[in-house]
C-alpha positions in Angstrom: 110.1 90.9 92.6 107.5 92.9 94.5 106.6 96.1 92.8 104.6 99.0 94.2 102.7 100.7 91.4 101.2 104.0 92.5 98.2 105.2 90.5 97.6 101.8 89.2 93.8 102.2 88.7 94.3 105.0 86.2 94.6 104.8 82.5 98.3 104.1 82.0 98.7 102.5 85.4 96.0 99.9 84.9 97.4 99.0 81.5 100.8 98.6 83.1 99.4 96.3 85.8 97.9 94.1 83.1 101.1 94.2 81.0 103.4 93.2 83.9 101.3 90.4 85.3 101.0 88.9 81.8 104.7 89.4 80.9 106.4 88.3 84.2 105.2 85.3 86.1 107.7 85.9 88.9 106.6 89.3 90.1 103.9 90.6 92.4 102.2 94.0 92.2 100.8 96.1 95.0 98.6 98.8 93.5 98.3 101.9 95.7 95.6 104.3 94.4 93.6 107.1 95.9 90.8 106.5 93.4 90.2 110.1 92.4 87.8 110.8 89.5 90.3 109.2 87.0 90.9 106.0 89.0 88.6 103.1 88.2 88.8 99.6 89.6 86.7 98.3 86.8 89.9 98.7 84.7 91.4 95.9 86.8 88.4 93.5 87.1 90.3 90.8 85.2 93.1 90.7 87.7 91.5 91.5 91.0 91.4 87.9 92.2 95.0 87.2 90.9 97.2 86.0 93.8 100.1 88.1 92.6 98.0 91.3 92.7 97.0 93.4 95.7 95.0 96.6 95.7 95.4 99.2 98.5 93.1 102.2 98.6 95.3 105.1 99.8 97.1 108.3 99.1 100.8 108.6 98.2 100.9 111.7 100.4 100.2 109.4 103.4 103.8 108.9 104.6 102.8 106.3 107.3 100.9 104.2 104.8 103.7 104.4 102.2 106.4 103.4 104.7 104.3 100.5 106.0 103.6 99.2 102.5 107.3 99.2 101.6 108.2 97.2 104.7 105.2 94.9 105.1 104.9 94.0 101.4 108.7 93.7 101.0 108.7 96.1 98.0 111.7 95.8 95.7 110.8 98.6 93.2 108.4 101.5 92.8 106.8 102.6 89.5 105.2 106.0 90.2 102.2 106.8 88.0 100.2 108.6 90.6 99.5 112.1 89.5 97.0 114.7 88.6 97.4 114.8 84.9 94.9 117.0 83.0 96.2 120.3 81.9 92.8 122.0 81.8 92.1 121.0 85.4 95.5 122.5 86.4 94.6 125.8 84.8 91.4 125.9 86.9 93.3 125.2 90.1 96.9 124.1 90.7 97.0 123.3 94.4 96.0 119.6 94.0 98.6 119.2 91.3 101.3 120.5 93.6 100.1 118.3 96.5 99.9 115.1 94.6 102.6 115.5 91.9 105.2 117.3 94.1 104.5 116.5 97.7 103.3 112.9 96.9 106.5 112.2 95.0 108.5 113.6 97.9 106.8 111.2 100.3 107.7 108.2 98.1 111.3 109.4 97.9 111.6 110.0 101.6 110.2 106.5 102.3 112.6 105.0 99.8 115.6 106.4 101.8 114.6 104.1 104.7 113.8 101.1 102.5 116.4 100.0 99.9 115.0 99.5 96.4 116.3 98.0 93.2 114.7 100.7 91.1 112.4 103.8 91.5 110.9 104.6 88.1 109.3 108.0 88.1 106.9 108.4 85.2 106.8 111.9 83.8 105.8 113.7 80.6 107.2 115.4 77.5 105.2 118.5 78.6 108.0 119.4 81.0 110.0 120.5 77.9 107.5 123.1 76.8 106.6 123.8 73.2 108.6 123.1 70.0 108.6 125.1 66.8 107.8 123.4 63.4 111.2 121.5 63.4 113.2 119.4 65.8 112.4 117.0 68.6 112.8 116.9 72.4 115.9 115.0 73.6 116.8 114.1 77.2 119.2 117.1 77.1 116.5 119.6 76.1 116.0 122.3 78.7 112.9 122.1 80.9 110.4 124.9 80.1 107.0 123.8 81.5 104.2 126.0 80.3 101.2 124.9 82.4 100.7 124.3 86.1 100.5 120.6 85.4 103.8 120.5 83.5 105.4 122.7 86.2 104.4 120.2 88.9 105.8 117.3 86.9 109.0 119.1 86.2 109.4 119.9 89.9 108.8 116.2 90.8 111.4 115.2 88.2 114.0 117.5 89.7 113.3 116.3 93.2 113.6 112.6 92.1 116.9 113.2 90.4 118.2 115.2 93.4 117.4 112.3 95.7 119.4 110.0 93.3 122.4 112.3 93.4 122.2 113.2 97.1 121.1 110.0 98.7 121.9 107.4 96.0 118.3 106.3 95.4 118.0 104.1 92.2 115.9 106.7 90.4 115.1 106.6 86.7 112.9 109.2 84.9 110.7 108.4 81.9 109.1 111.2 79.8 106.5 110.0 77.4 104.5 111.6 74.6 100.6 111.6 74.4 99.1 108.2 75.2 95.9 106.7 73.8 94.2 103.3 74.1 91.7 101.4 76.3 90.6 102.6 79.7 91.5 106.3 79.1 89.3 108.7 81.0 87.0 110.5 78.5 88.3 114.0 79.2 91.4 113.5 77.0 91.3 114.2 73.3 90.9 110.8 71.7 88.4 109.2 74.0 86.4 112.5 74.2 86.1 112.7 70.5 85.1 109.0 70.2 82.5 109.2 72.9 81.0 112.4 71.5 81.0 111.1 68.0 79.2 107.9 69.1 76.6 110.0 70.8 76.4 112.5 67.8 77.4 115.3 70.1 79.6 118.3 69.0 83.4 117.6 69.0 85.1 120.5 70.7 88.5 121.4 69.1 90.7 124.0 70.7 91.8 127.0 68.6 92.5 126.1 64.9 93.2 122.4 65.7 96.7 122.7 64.3 98.5 121.8 67.5 100.8 118.8 67.0 101.3 115.8 69.3 103.4 112.7 69.1 101.0 109.8 69.8 101.9 106.5 71.4 99.7 103.5 72.1 99.6 102.8 75.8 100.7 99.2 75.2 104.0 100.6 73.8 104.4 102.9 76.7 103.9 100.0 79.1 106.5 97.9 77.4 108.9 100.8 77.4 108.5 101.3 81.2 109.0 97.6 81.6 112.3 97.9 79.7 113.4 100.8 81.9 112.5 98.9 85.1 114.5 95.9 84.0 117.5 97.6 82.3 117.4 101.4 82.7 120.5 103.0 84.1 120.1 104.7 87.5 120.2 108.5 87.3 119.2 108.7 83.7 116.2 110.1 81.8 114.6 108.2 79.0 112.3 109.8 76.5 109.5 107.5 75.2 107.8 108.4 71.9 105.6 106.8 69.3 107.1 108.4 66.1 103.5 109.4 65.2 103.2 113.1 65.0 99.6 114.2 64.1 97.7 117.5 64.2 94.8 117.4 66.6 92.3 118.2 63.8 93.6 115.3 61.7 93.2 112.9 64.7 89.6 114.1 65.1 88.9 113.6 61.4 90.2 110.1 61.6 87.8 109.3 64.4 84.9 110.7 62.5 85.8 108.9 59.3 86.2 105.6 61.1 82.8 105.9 62.8 81.1 107.2 59.7 80.2 110.5 61.2 80.1 113.9 59.5 82.8 116.5 60.0 80.0 119.0 60.7 80.2 117.7 64.3 83.5 119.5 64.7 83.1 122.7 66.8 86.1 125.0 67.2 86.2 126.5 70.7 88.4 129.2 72.3 91.9 127.9 72.7 93.3 126.7 76.0 95.4 129.4 77.8 99.1 128.8 77.0 98.4 125.9 74.7 101.7 124.4 73.6 101.9 124.2 69.8 103.9 121.1 69.1 105.5 118.2 71.0 107.8 115.6 69.4 110.0 113.0 71.0 113.5 111.8 70.0 113.6 108.2 71.2 117.1 107.4 70.0 118.5 107.0 73.6 116.1 104.3 74.8 116.5 102.5 71.5 120.3 102.7 71.7 120.6 101.8 75.4 117.7 99.4 76.0 116.8 98.2 72.6 113.2 99.5 72.8 111.2 101.0 70.0 107.4 101.5 69.5 105.7 98.6 67.7 102.1 99.9 67.3 101.6 102.1 64.2 99.2 105.0 64.8 96.8 103.7 62.1 96.6 100.3 63.8 96.4 101.7 67.3 93.7 104.3 66.6 91.6 101.7 64.8 91.9 99.3 67.8 91.1 102.1 70.3 88.0 103.2 68.4 86.8 99.6 68.3 87.5 99.2 72.0 85.3 102.2 72.9 82.6 101.0 70.6 82.6 97.5 72.2 82.8 98.9 75.7 80.2 101.6 75.5 78.9 100.8 79.0 82.3 101.4 80.5 82.6 105.0 79.4 78.9 105.7 79.8 79.2 104.8 83.5 82.2 107.1 83.8 80.4 110.0 82.2 77.4 109.4 84.6 79.6 108.8 87.6 78.2 105.3 88.1 81.7 103.7 87.9 82.4 104.8 91.4 79.7 102.4 92.6 81.9 99.5 91.6 84.4 100.3 94.3 81.7 100.7 96.9 80.1 97.4 95.9 83.4 95.4 95.7 85.5 96.8 98.5 83.5 98.8 101.1 82.3 96.8 104.1 84.9 94.0 103.7 
């Protein structure tokens, strides 16, 4: 099987590339990535010479490129990770989120009408459901109520993808996942930001009162779930993917500090994000019932592994913070 992975140089995408190449010896991956600030080819250094892996520098909004890749690379399936994904950045400016998340997904769907696929897995987020109260969990039947420009752009893309399945018969499946953490995550997100700042003895900025609740899932579990959806997911369906690990943001921050032996005095409460959703929680009964998948990495184990990874790979995130990681692409790919 030949799989087009879009956004495969990002956090979840690069972990997925590693997972799939290790788990399936009979597949080949074409990684299409624009290499925005969050895309980093150093994440894929271990597989860049693998004969079953090909990197293509490009934009999912480039219809000609997408069509040619589907044809020339004989693509059987698409897994679409490519997206602008940081809520704070969407609040500052939504246009790029609409361009990539909505228009880019439309380009992929249009190209798929001309090139028959086995599966089109569109990777979405639990943020499309909005915010929960203190009880209950999101199910696949929960109404969509996106509360940020980022979430609205993802909800729009979800609806477009499902409409193409219904109207044109495309083999679309949607996944909606809770908050990921693990290696290679860009240090603007909560956990890597807290780890990096704590290691440098810098203040740890916590929004509002820190009581916002998220359901955390290790990226390895997310990748195995998408693998299961790619192999066995029913066309036209949505699958929620959760980690069964609800934690308050402030409790996560305190775990990081405790593990690193840093004082809680580093915590600095800052003005809350506009429209900050209070709580997310995922009901993963459907994917367990239909596909036999459930998370395997307990939060206590996963966060310990993640903190250890960032300690051991200090140069990786230090280069990102300084912008030097972009030089890797120039050194490895430009001029070839």
